[in-house]
C-alpha positions in Angstrom: -74.4 -10.7 66.7 -77.0 -10.6 69.5 -80.7 -10.8 68.8 -82.6 -7.8 70.1 -84.4 -9.8 72.8 -81.2 -11.2 74.1 -79.5 -7.8 74.0 -82.5 -6.4 75.9 -82.2 -9.1 78.5 -78.5 -8.6 78.9 -78.9 -4.9 79.2 -81.6 -5.3 81.9 -79.5 -7.7 83.8 -76.5 -5.3 83.8 -78.7 -2.4 84.8 -80.3 -4.2 87.7 -77.0 -5.5 88.9 -75.4 -2.0 88.7 -78.4 -0.4 90.5 -78.2 -3.1 93.2 -74.5 -2.5 93.8 -75.0 1.3 93.8 -77.8 1.1 96.3 -75.8 -1.1 98.7 -72.9 1.3 98.6 -75.1 4.4 98.9 -77.0 3.0 101.9 -73.8 2.3 103.9 -72.3 5.6 103.0 -75.4 7.7 103.8 -76.1 5.9 107.1 -72.4 6.5 108.1 -72.7 10.2 107.2 -76.0 10.7 108.9 -75.0 9.0 112.2 -71.4 10.4 112.2 -70.0 6.8 112.5 -67.1 5.9 110.3 -68.1 4.0 107.2 -65.9 1.0 108.0 -68.0 0.5 111.1 -71.3 0.6 109.2 -70.3 -1.2 106.0 -70.3 -4.7 107.7 -74.0 -4.1 108.6 -75.1 -3.9 105.0 -75.2 -7.3 103.2 -76.5 -7.9 99.8 -77.2 -10.7 97.4 -78.1 -10.6 93.7 -79.7 -13.3 91.6 -79.1 -12.6 87.9 -81.5 -15.4 86.8 -84.7 -13.7 87.9 -83.2 -10.2 88.3 -83.8 -9.9 92.0 -81.6 -8.7 94.8 -81.8 -8.4 98.6 -80.2 -5.8 100.7 -80.1 -6.4 104.5 -79.2 -3.6 106.8 -78.5 -4.1 110.5 -80.1 -1.1 112.3 -79.5 -2.3 115.9 -77.7 0.2 118.2 -74.0 0.6 117.6 -71.5 0.6 120.5 -70.3 4.1 121.1 -66.7 3.1 120.7 -67.4 2.4 117.0 -67.9 6.2 116.5 -64.2 6.8 117.3 -61.5 6.5 119.9 -63.2 6.7 123.4 -61.8 9.7 125.3 -62.5 10.8 128.8 -63.4 14.5 129.3 -64.6 16.7 132.1 -68.2 16.5 131.1 -68.2 12.7 130.6 -66.8 10.9 127.5 -66.7 11.3 123.8 -66.1 9.2 120.8 -65.6 10.7 117.4 -68.1 13.6 117.1 -70.4 12.2 119.7 -70.6 13.5 123.2 -71.9 11.5 126.2 -72.5 13.5 129.3 -72.0 11.7 132.6 -70.3 8.7 130.9 -66.9 7.3 131.5 -64.3 5.3 129.6 -63.2 2.0 131.1 -61.8 -1.4 130.1 -63.5 -4.4 131.5 -61.5 -7.6 132.0 -58.5 -6.2 130.1 -60.5 -5.7 126.9 -60.8 -2.7 124.7 -61.9 0.6 126.3 -65.7 1.2 126.0 -67.9 4.0 127.1 -70.1 3.2 130.1 -72.8 5.0 132.0 -74.3 4.3 135.4 -77.9 3.1 135.1 -78.7 3.6 138.8 -78.0 6.0 141.6 -75.2 3.9 143.1 -71.9 2.7 141.6 -73.5 -0.3 140.0 -75.1 -1.3 137.7 -73.4 0.2 134.6 -74.4 -0.3 131.0 -72.5 0.2 127.7 -73.4 3.4 125.9 -74.8 2.8 122.4 -75.8 5.0 119.5 -79.2 4.5 118.0 -79.1 4.3 114.2 -82.6 2.9 113.5 -84.4 6.2 112.9 -81.6 7.8 110.7 -81.3 4.4 108.9 -85.0 4.4 108.0 -84.8 8.0 106.8 -81.9 7.1 104.5 -83.7 4.1 103.2 -86.8 6.1 102.3 -84.7 8.8 100.6 -82.6 6.4 98.6 -85.6 4.2 97.6 -86.9 7.2 95.6 -83.6 7.8 93.9 -83.0 4.1 93.0 -85.7 4.1 90.4 -84.3 7.0 88.5 -80.8 5.6 88.8 -82.1 2.3 87.4 -83.8 4.0 84.4 -80.6 5.9 83.6 -78.5 2.8 83.8 -81.0 0.9 81.7 -80.8 3.6 79.0 -77.0 3.4 79.0 -77.0 -0.4 78.9 -79.6 -0.5 76.1 -77.6 2.0 74.1 -74.4 -0.1 74.6 -76.1 -3.4 73.9 -77.7 -2.2 70.6 -74.7 -0.2 69.3 -71.5 -1.7 70.6 -72.0 -5.2 72.1 -71.1 -7.8 69.4 -70.8 -10.8 71.6 
């Protein structure tokens, strides 16, 4: 049977790991929902690592602008272009050098230069981080309570 101190350490380790994993998933999901970009195109921007030895974890979130084509299939329309639920007035869809179609917009008065349209996710990303940062502590405390209960009453290893 586990001693109380090792049961406590094991419960804390599991609670921190579960909170870390929960927070990583929640960040990606909330940013995707907030920016109307599919989760599969946001998930690769959230990277996490967890060190069970000293109970620390890092979550890195890439908040640089996302190419508009990541929001959905680029489609040409009368007003401009759209991708997913995003609308880009005055933009157009074109493939460059035989690649995938992207959404472009003229940056000057003449035909050229053009620039790729991007969606800014920095501001909504910071709002999501601030919101989830507050929820993470209560989530951790509830996981710790569950893990302590399990470790003291069920865990015999």
